CHARMM-style PDB file with segment names, atoms N, HN, CA, C and O in Angstrom:
ATOM      1  N   MET     1     -19.585 -50.146 -18.953  1.00  0.00      PROA
ATOM      2  CA  MET     1     -20.514 -50.025 -20.040  1.00  0.00      PROA
ATOM      3  C   MET     1     -21.637 -49.045 -19.694  1.00  0.00      PROA
ATOM      4  O   MET     1     -22.126 -48.335 -20.572  1.00  0.00      PROA
ATOM      5  N   ALA     2     -22.047 -49.000 -18.433  1.00  0.00      PROA
ATOM      6  HN  ALA     2     -21.650 -49.578 -17.720  1.00  0.00      PROA
ATOM      7  CA  ALA     2     -23.130 -48.104 -18.026  1.00  0.00      PROA
ATOM      8  C   ALA     2     -22.711 -46.643 -18.195  1.00  0.00      PROA
ATOM      9  O   ALA     2     -23.525 -45.797 -18.564  1.00  0.00      PROA
ATOM     10  N   LEU     3     -21.448 -46.356 -17.924  1.00  0.00      PROA
ATOM     11  HN  LEU     3     -20.786 -47.044 -17.624  1.00  0.00      PROA
ATOM     12  CA  LEU     3     -20.972 -44.983 -18.074  1.00  0.00      PROA
ATOM     13  C   LEU     3     -20.988 -44.571 -19.548  1.00  0.00      PROA
ATOM     14  O   LEU     3     -21.326 -43.433 -19.873  1.00  0.00      PROA
ATOM     15  N   GLY     4     -20.631 -45.475 -20.414  1.00  0.00      PROA
ATOM     16  HN  GLY     4     -20.356 -46.399 -20.150  1.00  0.00      PROA
ATOM     17  CA  GLY     4     -20.669 -45.183 -21.849  1.00  0.00      PROA
ATOM     18  C   GLY     4     -22.091 -44.955 -22.339  1.00  0.00      PROA
ATOM     19  O   GLY     4     -22.332 -44.073 -23.163  1.00  0.00      PROA
ATOM     20  N   ASP     5     -23.036 -45.750 -21.835  1.00  0.00      PROA
ATOM     21  HN  ASP     5     -22.840 -46.467 -21.166  1.00  0.00      PROA
ATOM     22  CA  ASP     5     -24.437 -45.571 -22.218  1.00  0.00      PROA
ATOM     23  C   ASP     5     -24.975 -44.243 -21.703  1.00  0.00      PROA
ATOM     24  O   ASP     5     -25.722 -43.559 -22.401  1.00  0.00      PROA
ATOM     25  N   ALA     6     -24.597 -43.881 -20.489  1.00  0.00      PROA
ATOM     26  HN  ALA     6     -23.990 -44.437 -19.922  1.00  0.00      PROA
ATOM     27  CA  ALA     6     -25.033 -42.599 -19.932  1.00  0.00      PROA
ATOM     28  C   ALA     6     -24.458 -41.439 -20.752  1.00  0.00      PROA
ATOM     29  O   ALA     6     -25.145 -40.448 -21.000  1.00  0.00      PROA
ATOM     30  N   TRP     7     -23.202 -41.568 -21.166  1.00  0.00      PROA
ATOM     31  HN  TRP     7     -22.644 -42.372 -20.964  1.00  0.00      PROA
ATOM     32  CA  TRP     7     -22.574 -40.521 -21.971  1.00  0.00      PROA
ATOM     33  C   TRP     7     -23.272 -40.385 -23.318  1.00  0.00      PROA
ATOM     34  O   TRP     7     -23.504 -39.270 -23.786  1.00  0.00      PROA
ATOM     35  N   LYS     8     -23.612 -41.522 -23.948  1.00  0.00      PROA
ATOM     36  HN  LYS     8     -23.424 -42.427 -23.567  1.00  0.00      PROA
ATOM     37  CA  LYS     8     -24.324 -41.479 -25.224  1.00  0.00      PROA
ATOM     38  C   LYS     8     -25.694 -40.844 -25.059  1.00  0.00      PROA
ATOM     39  O   LYS     8     -26.134 -40.088 -25.925  1.00  0.00      PROA
ATOM     40  N   ARG     9     -26.369 -41.139 -23.961  1.00  0.00      PROA
ATOM     41  HN  ARG     9     -26.010 -41.753 -23.257  1.00  0.00      PROA
ATOM     42  CA  ARG     9     -27.693 -40.574 -23.704  1.00  0.00      PROA
ATOM     43  C   ARG     9     -27.604 -39.057 -23.505  1.00  0.00      PROA
ATOM     44  O   ARG     9     -28.423 -38.309 -24.037  1.00  0.00      PROA
ATOM     45  N   MET    10     -26.608 -38.608 -22.737  1.00  0.00      PROA
ATOM     46  HN  MET    10     -25.942 -39.216 -22.304  1.00  0.00      PROA
ATOM     47  CA  MET    10     -26.429 -37.175 -22.516  1.00  0.00      PROA
ATOM     48  C   MET    10     -26.068 -36.463 -23.823  1.00  0.00      PROA
ATOM     49  O   MET    10     -26.526 -35.348 -24.073  1.00  0.00      PROA
ATOM     50  N   SER    11     -25.257 -37.103 -24.644  1.00  0.00      PROA
ATOM     51  HN  SER    11     -24.885 -38.009 -24.441  1.00  0.00      PROA
ATOM     52  CA  SER    11     -24.909 -36.521 -25.941  1.00  0.00      PROA
ATOM     53  C   SER    11     -26.146 -36.393 -26.814  1.00  0.00      PROA
ATOM     54  O   SER    11     -26.338 -35.379 -27.485  1.00  0.00      PROA
ATOM     55  N   TRP    12     -26.981 -37.421 -26.806  1.00  0.00      PROA
ATOM     56  HN  TRP    12     -26.825 -38.245 -26.261  1.00  0.00      PROA
ATOM     57  CA  TRP    12     -28.209 -37.386 -27.598  1.00  0.00      PROA
ATOM     58  C   TRP    12     -29.139 -36.286 -27.098  1.00  0.00      PROA
ATOM     59  O   TRP    12     -29.727 -35.568 -27.906  1.00  0.00      PROA
ATOM     60  N   LEU    13     -29.285 -36.137 -25.770  1.00  0.00      PROA
ATOM     61  HN  LEU    13     -28.807 -36.720 -25.113  1.00  0.00      PROA
ATOM     62  CA  LEU    13     -30.141 -35.088 -25.211  1.00  0.00      PROA
ATOM     63  C   LEU    13     -29.607 -33.694 -25.560  1.00  0.00      PROA
ATOM     64  O   LEU    13     -30.381 -32.790 -25.875  1.00  0.00      PROA
ATOM     65  N   TYR    14     -28.290 -33.525 -25.503  1.00  0.00      PROA
ATOM     66  HN  TYR    14     -27.661 -34.259 -25.247  1.00  0.00      PROA
ATOM     67  CA  TYR    14     -27.693 -32.235 -25.868  1.00  0.00      PROA
ATOM     68  C   TYR    14     -27.932 -31.938 -27.343  1.00  0.00      PROA
ATOM     69  O   TYR    14     -28.227 -30.799 -27.704  1.00  0.00      PROA
ATOM     70  N   TYR    15     -27.809 -32.942 -28.192  1.00  0.00      PROA
ATOM     71  HN  TYR    15     -27.569 -33.867 -27.898  1.00  0.00      PROA
ATOM     72  CA  TYR    15     -28.061 -32.754 -29.610  1.00  0.00      PROA
ATOM     73  C   TYR    15     -29.524 -32.367 -29.840  1.00  0.00      PROA
ATOM     74  O   TYR    15     -29.807 -31.502 -30.669  1.00  0.00      PROA
ATOM     75  N   GLN    16     -30.439 -32.983 -29.130  1.00  0.00      PROA
ATOM     76  HN  GLN    16     -30.210 -33.685 -28.456  1.00  0.00      PROA
ATOM     77  CA  GLN    16     -31.851 -32.629 -29.241  1.00  0.00      PROA
ATOM     78  C   GLN    16     -32.086 -31.187 -28.794  1.00  0.00      PROA
ATOM     79  O   GLN    16     -32.862 -30.460 -29.414  1.00  0.00      PROA
ATOM     80  N   TYR    17     -31.411 -30.775 -27.713  1.00  0.00      PROA
ATOM     81  HN  TYR    17     -30.781 -31.366 -27.209  1.00  0.00      PROA
ATOM     82  CA  TYR    17     -31.497 -29.393 -27.232  1.00  0.00      PROA
ATOM     83  C   TYR    17     -31.018 -28.425 -28.311  1.00  0.00      PROA
ATOM     84  O   TYR    17     -31.641 -27.388 -28.540  1.00  0.00      PROA
ATOM     85  N   LEU    18     -29.910 -28.765 -28.973  1.00  0.00      PROA
ATOM     86  HN  LEU    18     -29.404 -29.607 -28.787  1.00  0.00      PROA
ATOM     87  CA  LEU    18     -29.402 -27.907 -30.041  1.00  0.00      PROA
ATOM     88  C   LEU    18     -30.387 -27.813 -31.194  1.00  0.00      PROA
ATOM     89  O   LEU    18     -30.578 -26.736 -31.758  1.00  0.00      PROA
ATOM     90  N   LEU    19     -31.008 -28.919 -31.546  1.00  0.00      PROA
ATOM     91  HN  LEU    19     -30.852 -29.793 -31.087  1.00  0.00      PROA
ATOM     92  CA  LEU    19     -31.948 -28.920 -32.663  1.00  0.00      PROA
ATOM     93  C   LEU    19     -33.220 -28.153 -32.327  1.00  0.00      PROA
ATOM     94  O   LEU    19     -33.703 -27.370 -33.145  1.00  0.00      PROA
ATOM     95  N   VAL    20     -33.766 -28.367 -31.139  1.00  0.00      PROA
ATOM     96  HN  VAL    20     -33.374 -29.004 -30.475  1.00  0.00      PROA
ATOM     97  CA  VAL    20     -35.034 -27.735 -30.771  1.00  0.00      PROA
ATOM     98  C   VAL    20     -34.875 -26.222 -30.656  1.00  0.00      PROA
ATOM     99  O   VAL    20     -35.754 -25.471 -31.079  1.00  0.00      PROA
ATOM    100  N   THR    21     -33.775 -25.780 -30.096  1.00  0.00      PROA
ATOM    101  HN  THR    21     -33.061 -26.390 -29.752  1.00  0.00      PROA
ATOM    102  CA  THR    21     -33.563 -24.348 -29.910  1.00  0.00      PROA
ATOM    103  C   THR    21     -32.871 -23.696 -31.107  1.00  0.00      PROA
ATOM    104  O   THR    21     -32.650 -22.485 -31.105  1.00  0.00      PROA
ATOM    105  N   ALA    22     -32.531 -24.473 -32.111  1.00  0.00      PROA
ATOM    106  HN  ALA    22     -32.710 -25.457 -32.112  1.00  0.00      PROA
ATOM    107  CA  ALA    22     -31.848 -23.999 -33.321  1.00  0.00      PROA
ATOM    108  C   ALA    22     -30.470 -23.417 -33.008  1.00  0.00      PROA
ATOM    109  O   ALA    22     -29.987 -22.546 -33.732  1.00  0.00      PROA
ATOM    110  N   LEU    23     -29.842 -23.886 -31.948  1.00  0.00      PROA
ATOM    111  HN  LEU    23     -30.234 -24.594 -31.360  1.00  0.00      PROA
ATOM    112  CA  LEU    23     -28.506 -23.412 -31.602  1.00  0.00      PROA
ATOM    113  C   LEU    23     -27.430 -24.027 -32.482  1.00  0.00      PROA
ATOM    114  O   LEU    23     -26.300 -23.539 -32.509  1.00  0.00      PROA
ATOM    115  N   TYR    24     -27.761 -25.079 -33.193  1.00  0.00      PROA
ATOM    116  HN  TYR    24     -28.679 -25.475 -33.171  1.00  0.00      PROA
ATOM    117  CA  TYR    24     -26.766 -25.717 -34.052  1.00  0.00      PROA
ATOM    118  C   TYR    24     -26.307 -24.787 -35.176  1.00  0.00      PROA
ATOM    119  O   TYR    24     -25.256 -25.009 -35.778  1.00  0.00      PROA
ATOM    120  N   MET    25     -27.093 -23.750 -35.455  1.00  0.00      PROA
ATOM    121  HN  MET    25     -27.946 -23.570 -34.965  1.00  0.00      PROA
ATOM    122  CA  MET    25     -26.730 -22.811 -36.517  1.00  0.00      PROA
ATOM    123  C   MET    25     -25.739 -21.749 -36.040  1.00  0.00      PROA
ATOM    124  O   MET    25     -25.115 -21.071 -36.856  1.00  0.00      PROA
ATOM    125  N   LEU    26     -25.595 -21.604 -34.735  1.00  0.00      PROA
ATOM    126  HN  LEU    26     -26.102 -22.154 -34.072  1.00  0.00      PROA
ATOM    127  CA  LEU    26     -24.719 -20.560 -34.200  1.00  0.00      PROA
ATOM    128  C   LEU    26     -23.276 -21.020 -34.161  1.00  0.00      PROA
ATOM    129  O   LEU    26     -22.979 -22.214 -34.191  1.00  0.00      PROA
ATOM    130  N   GLU    27     -22.397 -20.052 -34.092  1.00  0.00      PROA
ATOM    131  HN  GLU    27     -22.638 -19.082 -34.067  1.00  0.00      PROA
ATOM    132  CA  GLU    27     -20.986 -20.354 -33.903  1.00  0.00      PROA
ATOM    133  C   GLU    27     -20.767 -20.738 -32.448  1.00  0.00      PROA
ATOM    134  O   GLU    27     -21.590 -20.412 -31.592  1.00  0.00      PROA
ATOM    135  N   PRO    28     -19.667 -21.427 -32.156  1.00  0.00      PROA
ATOM    136  CA  PRO    28     -19.442 -21.884 -30.775  1.00  0.00      PROA
ATOM    137  C   PRO    28     -19.464 -20.764 -29.740  1.00  0.00      PROA
ATOM    138  O   PRO    28     -20.003 -20.950 -28.649  1.00  0.00      PROA
ATOM    139  N   TRP    29     -18.890 -19.604 -30.060  1.00  0.00      PROA
ATOM    140  HN  TRP    29     -18.452 -19.452 -30.947  1.00  0.00      PROA
ATOM    141  CA  TRP    29     -18.874 -18.526 -29.069  1.00  0.00      PROA
ATOM    142  C   TRP    29     -20.281 -17.964 -28.851  1.00  0.00      PROA
ATOM    143  O   TRP    29     -20.615 -17.563 -27.736  1.00  0.00      PROA
ATOM    144  N   GLU    30     -21.099 -17.929 -29.890  1.00  0.00      PROA
ATOM    145  HN  GLU    30     -20.828 -18.254 -30.796  1.00  0.00      PROA
ATOM    146  CA  GLU    30     -22.471 -17.449 -29.744  1.00  0.00      PROA
ATOM    147  C   GLU    30     -23.293 -18.436 -28.908  1.00  0.00      PROA
ATOM    148  O   GLU    30     -24.112 -18.037 -28.080  1.00  0.00      PROA
ATOM    149  N   ARG    31     -23.061 -19.716 -29.141  1.00  0.00      PROA
ATOM    150  HN  ARG    31     -22.395 -20.040 -29.814  1.00  0.00      PROA
ATOM    151  CA  ARG    31     -23.743 -20.755 -28.376  1.00  0.00      PROA
ATOM    152  C   ARG    31     -23.359 -20.664 -26.895  1.00  0.00      PROA
ATOM    153  O   ARG    31     -24.204 -20.846 -26.019  1.00  0.00      PROA
ATOM    154  N   THR    32     -22.090 -20.384 -26.622  1.00  0.00      PROA
ATOM    155  HN  THR    32     -21.403 -20.236 -27.333  1.00  0.00      PROA
ATOM    156  CA  THR    32     -21.631 -20.251 -25.242  1.00  0.00      PROA
ATOM    157  C   THR    32     -22.286 -19.053 -24.561  1.00  0.00      PROA
ATOM    158  O   THR    32     -22.702 -19.145 -23.406  1.00  0.00      PROA
ATOM    159  N   VAL    33     -22.379 -17.944 -25.263  1.00  0.00      PROA
ATOM    160  HN  VAL    33     -22.042 -17.869 -26.202  1.00  0.00      PROA
ATOM    161  CA  VAL    33     -23.030 -16.752 -24.709  1.00  0.00      PROA
ATOM    162  C   VAL    33     -24.499 -17.039 -24.417  1.00  0.00      PROA
ATOM    163  O   VAL    33     -24.998 -16.699 -23.344  1.00  0.00      PROA
ATOM    164  N   PHE    34     -25.189 -17.659 -25.364  1.00  0.00      PROA
ATOM    165  HN  PHE    34     -24.784 -17.935 -26.236  1.00  0.00      PROA
ATOM    166  CA  PHE    34     -26.605 -17.972 -25.172  1.00  0.00      PROA
ATOM    167  C   PHE    34     -26.811 -18.910 -23.992  1.00  0.00      PROA
ATOM    168  O   PHE    34     -27.686 -18.682 -23.157  1.00  0.00      PROA
ATOM    169  N   ASN    35     -26.003 -19.968 -23.924  1.00  0.00      PROA
ATOM    170  HN  ASN    35     -25.292 -20.153 -24.602  1.00  0.00      PROA
ATOM    171  CA  ASN    35     -26.144 -20.920 -22.826  1.00  0.00      PROA
ATOM    172  C   ASN    35     -25.816 -20.274 -21.485  1.00  0.00      PROA
ATOM    173  O   ASN    35     -26.456 -20.583 -20.479  1.00  0.00      PROA
ATOM    174  N   SER    36     -24.845 -19.398 -21.456  1.00  0.00      PROA
ATOM    175  HN  SER    36     -24.326 -19.147 -22.273  1.00  0.00      PROA
ATOM    176  CA  SER    36     -24.497 -18.697 -20.212  1.00  0.00      PROA
ATOM    177  C   SER    36     -25.651 -17.820 -19.738  1.00  0.00      PROA
ATOM    178  O   SER    36     -25.985 -17.807 -18.553  1.00  0.00      PROA
ATOM    179  N   LEU    37     -26.255 -17.090 -20.668  1.00  0.00      PROA
ATOM    180  HN  LEU    37     -25.983 -17.101 -21.631  1.00  0.00      PROA
ATOM    181  CA  LEU    37     -27.402 -16.254 -20.310  1.00  0.00      PROA
ATOM    182  C   LEU    37     -28.583 -17.102 -19.840  1.00  0.00      PROA
ATOM    183  O   LEU    37     -29.267 -16.750 -18.879  1.00  0.00      PROA
ATOM    184  N   LEU    38     -28.811 -18.209 -20.517  1.00  0.00      PROA
ATOM    185  HN  LEU    38     -28.255 -18.495 -21.298  1.00  0.00      PROA
ATOM    186  CA  LEU    38     -29.907 -19.096 -20.139  1.00  0.00      PROA
ATOM    187  C   LEU    38     -29.707 -19.663 -18.738  1.00  0.00      PROA
ATOM    188  O   LEU    38     -30.643 -19.689 -17.939  1.00  0.00      PROA
ATOM    189  N   ILE    39     -28.508 -20.110 -18.441  1.00  0.00      PROA
ATOM    190  HN  ILE    39     -27.747 -20.089 -19.090  1.00  0.00      PROA
ATOM    191  CA  ILE    39     -28.212 -20.654 -17.111  1.00  0.00      PROA
ATOM    192  C   ILE    39     -28.305 -19.564 -16.056  1.00  0.00      PROA
ATOM    193  O   ILE    39     -28.784 -19.822 -14.951  1.00  0.00      PROA
ATOM    194  N   SER    40     -27.860 -18.354 -16.369  1.00  0.00      PROA
ATOM    195  HN  SER    40     -27.472 -18.145 -17.267  1.00  0.00      PROA
ATOM    196  CA  SER    40     -27.944 -17.239 -15.415  1.00  0.00      PROA
ATOM    197  C   SER    40     -29.394 -16.893 -15.088  1.00  0.00      PROA
ATOM    198  O   SER    40     -29.740 -16.712 -13.921  1.00  0.00      PROA
ATOM    199  N   VAL    41     -30.236 -16.802 -16.105  1.00  0.00      PROA
ATOM    200  HN  VAL    41     -29.954 -16.949 -17.053  1.00  0.00      PROA
ATOM    201  CA  VAL    41     -31.647 -16.467 -15.885  1.00  0.00      PROA
ATOM    202  C   VAL    41     -32.341 -17.579 -15.110  1.00  0.00      PROA
ATOM    203  O   VAL    41     -33.122 -17.305 -14.198  1.00  0.00      PROA
ATOM    204  N   ALA    42     -32.064 -18.833 -15.463  1.00  0.00      PROA
ATOM    205  HN  ALA    42     -31.430 -19.056 -16.203  1.00  0.00      PROA
ATOM    206  CA  ALA    42     -32.668 -19.958 -14.744  1.00  0.00      PROA
ATOM    207  C   ALA    42     -32.205 -19.981 -13.289  1.00  0.00      PROA
ATOM    208  O   ALA    42     -33.001 -20.240 -12.386  1.00  0.00      PROA
ATOM    209  N   GLY    43     -30.932 -19.712 -13.064  1.00  0.00      PROA
ATOM    210  HN  GLY    43     -30.286 -19.501 -13.798  1.00  0.00      PROA
ATOM    211  CA  GLY    43     -30.408 -19.670 -11.702  1.00  0.00      PROA
ATOM    212  C   GLY    43     -31.037 -18.557 -10.878  1.00  0.00      PROA
ATOM    213  O   GLY    43     -31.355 -18.755  -9.705  1.00  0.00      PROA
ATOM    214  N   MET    44     -31.218 -17.390 -11.482  1.00  0.00      PROA
ATOM    215  HN  MET    44     -30.960 -17.228 -12.434  1.00  0.00      PROA
ATOM    216  CA  MET    44     -31.860 -16.290 -10.762  1.00  0.00      PROA
ATOM    217  C   MET    44     -33.316 -16.610 -10.451  1.00  0.00      PROA
ATOM    218  O   MET    44     -33.815 -16.245  -9.386  1.00  0.00      PROA
ATOM    219  N   ALA    45     -34.001 -17.286 -11.366  1.00  0.00      PROA
ATOM    220  HN  ALA    45     -33.596 -17.582 -12.231  1.00  0.00      PROA
ATOM    221  CA  ALA    45     -35.400 -17.658 -11.131  1.00  0.00      PROA
ATOM    222  C   ALA    45     -35.507 -18.657  -9.988  1.00  0.00      PROA
ATOM    223  O   ALA    45     -36.395 -18.541  -9.144  1.00  0.00      PROA
ATOM    224  N   VAL    46     -34.613 -19.635  -9.952  1.00  0.00      PROA
ATOM    225  HN  VAL    46     -33.891 -19.729 -10.638  1.00  0.00      PROA
ATOM    226  CA  VAL    46     -34.628 -20.619  -8.862  1.00  0.00      PROA
ATOM    227  C   VAL    46     -34.317 -19.944  -7.532  1.00  0.00      PROA
ATOM    228  O   VAL    46     -34.984 -20.211  -6.532  1.00  0.00      PROA
ATOM    229  N   TYR    47     -33.319 -19.078  -7.511  1.00  0.00      PROA
ATOM    230  HN  TYR    47     -32.778 -18.861  -8.323  1.00  0.00      PROA
ATOM    231  CA  TYR    47     -32.965 -18.373  -6.282  1.00  0.00      PROA
ATOM    232  C   TYR    47     -34.113 -17.494  -5.787  1.00  0.00      PROA
ATOM    233  O   TYR    47     -34.422 -17.480  -4.596  1.00  0.00      PROA
ATOM    234  N   THR    48     -34.737 -16.768  -6.702  1.00  0.00      PROA
ATOM    235  HN  THR    48     -34.487 -16.780  -7.670  1.00  0.00      PROA
ATOM    236  CA  THR    48     -35.852 -15.904  -6.328  1.00  0.00      PROA
ATOM    237  C   THR    48     -37.013 -16.722  -5.779  1.00  0.00      PROA
ATOM    238  O   THR    48     -37.641 -16.339  -4.791  1.00  0.00      PROA
ATOM    239  N   GLY    49     -37.292 -17.837  -6.416  1.00  0.00      PROA
ATOM    240  HN  GLY    49     -36.783 -18.149  -7.218  1.00  0.00      PROA
ATOM    241  CA  GLY    49     -38.347 -18.710  -5.914  1.00  0.00      PROA
ATOM    242  C   GLY    49     -38.014 -19.259  -4.544  1.00  0.00      PROA
ATOM    243  O   GLY    49     -38.894 -19.363  -3.690  1.00  0.00      PROA
ATOM    244  N   TYR    50     -36.773 -19.610  -4.319  1.00  0.00      PROA
ATOM    245  HN  TYR    50     -36.058 -19.526  -5.013  1.00  0.00      PROA
ATOM    246  CA  TYR    50     -36.346 -20.153  -3.031  1.00  0.00      PROA
ATOM    247  C   TYR    50     -36.430 -19.107  -1.925  1.00  0.00      PROA
ATOM    248  O   TYR    50     -36.788 -19.428  -0.791  1.00  0.00      PROA
ATOM    249  N   VAL    51     -36.107 -17.873  -2.245  1.00  0.00      PROA
ATOM    250  HN  VAL    51     -35.816 -17.612  -3.166  1.00  0.00      PROA
ATOM    251  CA  VAL    51     -36.096 -16.817  -1.234  1.00  0.00      PROA
ATOM    252  C   VAL    51     -37.498 -16.274  -0.960  1.00  0.00      PROA
ATOM    253  O   VAL    51     -37.863 -16.080   0.200  1.00  0.00      PROA
ATOM    254  N   PHE    52     -38.286 -16.025  -2.001  1.00  0.00      PROA
ATOM    255  HN  PHE    52     -37.990 -16.183  -2.943  1.00  0.00      PROA
ATOM    256  CA  PHE    52     -39.541 -15.308  -1.825  1.00  0.00      PROA
ATOM    257  C   PHE    52     -40.782 -16.184  -1.741  1.00  0.00      PROA
ATOM    258  O   PHE    52     -41.789 -15.745  -1.184  1.00  0.00      PROA
ATOM    259  N   MET    53     -40.754 -17.387  -2.262  1.00  0.00      PROA
ATOM    260  HN  MET    53     -39.936 -17.744  -2.713  1.00  0.00      PROA
ATOM    261  CA  MET    53     -41.956 -18.223  -2.236  1.00  0.00      PROA
ATOM    262  C   MET    53     -42.439 -18.542  -0.821  1.00  0.00      PROA
ATOM    263  O   MET    53     -43.647 -18.508  -0.588  1.00  0.00      PROA
ATOM    264  N   PRO    54     -41.561 -18.848   0.134  1.00  0.00      PROA
ATOM    265  CA  PRO    54     -42.071 -19.104   1.488  1.00  0.00      PROA
ATOM    266  C   PRO    54     -42.843 -17.915   2.069  1.00  0.00      PROA
ATOM    267  O   PRO    54     -43.843 -18.107   2.761  1.00  0.00      PROA
ATOM    268  N   GLN    55     -42.387 -16.693   1.794  1.00  0.00      PROA
ATOM    269  HN  GLN    55     -41.575 -16.537   1.232  1.00  0.00      PROA
ATOM    270  CA  GLN    55     -43.089 -15.513   2.291  1.00  0.00      PROA
ATOM    271  C   GLN    55     -44.468 -15.401   1.669  1.00  0.00      PROA
ATOM    272  O   GLN    55     -45.437 -15.086   2.360  1.00  0.00      PROA
ATOM    273  N   HSD    56     -44.567 -15.654   0.377  1.00  0.00      PROA
ATOM    274  HN  HSD    56     -43.780 -15.909  -0.184  1.00  0.00      PROA
ATOM    275  CA  HSD    56     -45.858 -15.561  -0.308  1.00  0.00      PROA
ATOM    276  C   HSD    56     -46.806 -16.665   0.156  1.00  0.00      PROA
ATOM    277  O   HSD    56     -48.001 -16.431   0.335  1.00  0.00      PROA
ATOM    278  N   ILE    57     -46.274 -17.850   0.345  1.00  0.00      PROA
ATOM    279  HN  ILE    57     -45.303 -18.040   0.199  1.00  0.00      PROA
ATOM    280  CA  ILE    57     -47.115 -18.956   0.818  1.00  0.00      PROA
ATOM    281  C   ILE    57     -47.640 -18.655   2.213  1.00  0.00      PROA
ATOM    282  O   ILE    57     -48.814 -18.897   2.495  1.00  0.00      PROA
ATOM    283  N   MET    58     -46.801 -18.138   3.080  1.00  0.00      PROA
ATOM    284  HN  MET    58     -45.848 -17.941   2.852  1.00  0.00      PROA
ATOM    285  CA  MET    58     -47.256 -17.786   4.433  1.00  0.00      PROA
ATOM    286  C   MET    58     -48.309 -16.685   4.377  1.00  0.00      PROA
ATOM    287  O   MET    58     -49.282 -16.735   5.129  1.00  0.00      PROA
ATOM    288  N   ALA    59     -48.141 -15.696   3.509  1.00  0.00      PROA
ATOM    289  HN  ALA    59     -47.350 -15.655   2.898  1.00  0.00      PROA
ATOM    290  CA  ALA    59     -49.131 -14.630   3.370  1.00  0.00      PROA
ATOM    291  C   ALA    59     -50.467 -15.187   2.885  1.00  0.00      PROA
ATOM    292  O   ALA    59     -51.521 -14.771   3.366  1.00  0.00      PROA
ATOM    293  N   ILE    60     -50.432 -16.113   1.950  1.00  0.00      PROA
ATOM    294  HN  ILE    60     -49.575 -16.451   1.560  1.00  0.00      PROA
ATOM    295  CA  ILE    60     -51.663 -16.724   1.457  1.00  0.00      PROA
ATOM    296  C   ILE    60     -52.337 -17.539   2.551  1.00  0.00      PROA
ATOM    297  O   ILE    60     -53.556 -17.480   2.707  1.00  0.00      PROA
ATOM    298  N   LEU    61     -51.556 -18.295   3.305  1.00  0.00      PROA
ATOM    299  HN  LEU    61     -50.565 -18.342   3.178  1.00  0.00      PROA
ATOM    300  CA  LEU    61     -52.130 -19.096   4.388  1.00  0.00      PROA
ATOM    301  C   LEU    61     -52.738 -18.214   5.476  1.00  0.00      PROA
ATOM    302  O   LEU    61     -53.777 -18.557   6.040  1.00  0.00      PROA
ATOM    303  N   HSD    62     -52.109 -17.097   5.773  1.00  0.00      PROA
ATOM    304  HN  HSD    62     -51.264 -16.819   5.315  1.00  0.00      PROA
ATOM    305  CA  HSD    62     -52.675 -16.158   6.752  1.00  0.00      PROA
ATOM    306  C   HSD    62     -53.951 -15.520   6.198  1.00  0.00      PROA
ATOM    307  O   HSD    62     -54.914 -15.327   6.939  1.00  0.00      PROA
ATOM    308  N   TYR    63     -53.965 -15.200   4.937  1.00  0.00      PROA
ATOM    309  HN  TYR    63     -53.182 -15.358   4.335  1.00  0.00      PROA
ATOM    310  CA  TYR    63     -55.128 -14.565   4.324  1.00  0.00      PROA
ATOM    311  C   TYR    63     -56.344 -15.490   4.386  1.00  0.00      PROA
ATOM    312  O   TYR    63     -57.446 -15.044   4.704  1.00  0.00      PROA
ATOM    313  N   PHE    64     -56.153 -16.750   4.089  1.00  0.00      PROA
ATOM    314  HN  PHE    64     -55.258 -17.112   3.830  1.00  0.00      PROA
ATOM    315  CA  PHE    64     -57.266 -17.697   4.107  1.00  0.00      PROA
ATOM    316  C   PHE    64     -57.483 -18.308   5.491  1.00  0.00      PROA
ATOM    317  O   PHE    64     -58.298 -19.214   5.661  1.00  0.00      PROA
ATOM    318  N   GLU    65     -56.746 -17.801   6.470  1.00  0.00      PROA
ATOM    319  HN  GLU    65     -56.084 -17.064   6.332  1.00  0.00      PROA
ATOM    320  CA  GLU    65     -56.869 -18.199   7.870  1.00  0.00      PROA
ATOM    321  C   GLU    65     -56.653 -19.704   8.068  1.00  0.00      PROA
ATOM    322  O   GLU    65     -57.297 -20.327   8.912  1.00  0.00      PROA
ATOM    323  N   VAL    66     -55.765 -20.260   7.302  1.00  0.00      PROA
ATOM    324  HN  VAL    66     -55.241 -19.754   6.616  1.00  0.00      PROA
ATOM    325  CA  VAL    66     -55.397 -21.654   7.479  1.00  0.00      PROA
ATOM    326  C   VAL    66     -54.519 -21.777   8.715  1.00  0.00      PROA
ATOM    327  O   VAL    66     -54.615 -22.738   9.478  1.00  0.00      PROA
ATOM    328  N   ILE    67     -53.647 -20.766   8.894  1.00  0.00      PROA
ATOM    329  HN  ILE    67     -53.569 -19.985   8.274  1.00  0.00      PROA
ATOM    330  CA  ILE    67     -52.832 -20.702  10.110  1.00  0.00      PROA
ATOM    331  C   ILE    67     -53.050 -19.330  10.728  1.00  0.00      PROA
ATOM    332  O   ILE    67     -53.415 -18.380  10.036  1.00  0.00      PROA
ATOM    333  N   GLN    68     -52.830 -19.232  11.999  1.00  0.00      PROA
ATOM    334  HN  GLN    68     -52.533 -20.003  12.562  1.00  0.00      PROA
ATOM    335  CA  GLN    68     -53.047 -17.964  12.714  1.00  0.00      PROA
ATOM    336  C   GLN    68     -51.779 -17.158  12.794  1.00  0.00      PROA
ATOM    337  OT1 GLN    68     -51.777 -16.065  13.360  1.00  0.00      PROA
TER     338      GLN     68
END
């Protein structure tokens, strides 16, 4: 029963996503293209943050002389 409730919750969240972004008006192939681009941009942002944020944080800490 818990799996069914989780599935219903995920379906409801996906439906809300479609309504908020107005994707329900698009055809399935257009929705797939949009979602693919969205996931690609989000993935690149996460990767960039993972790679470059430690360098920036270390530069800030050195600038304010928190670490030597």
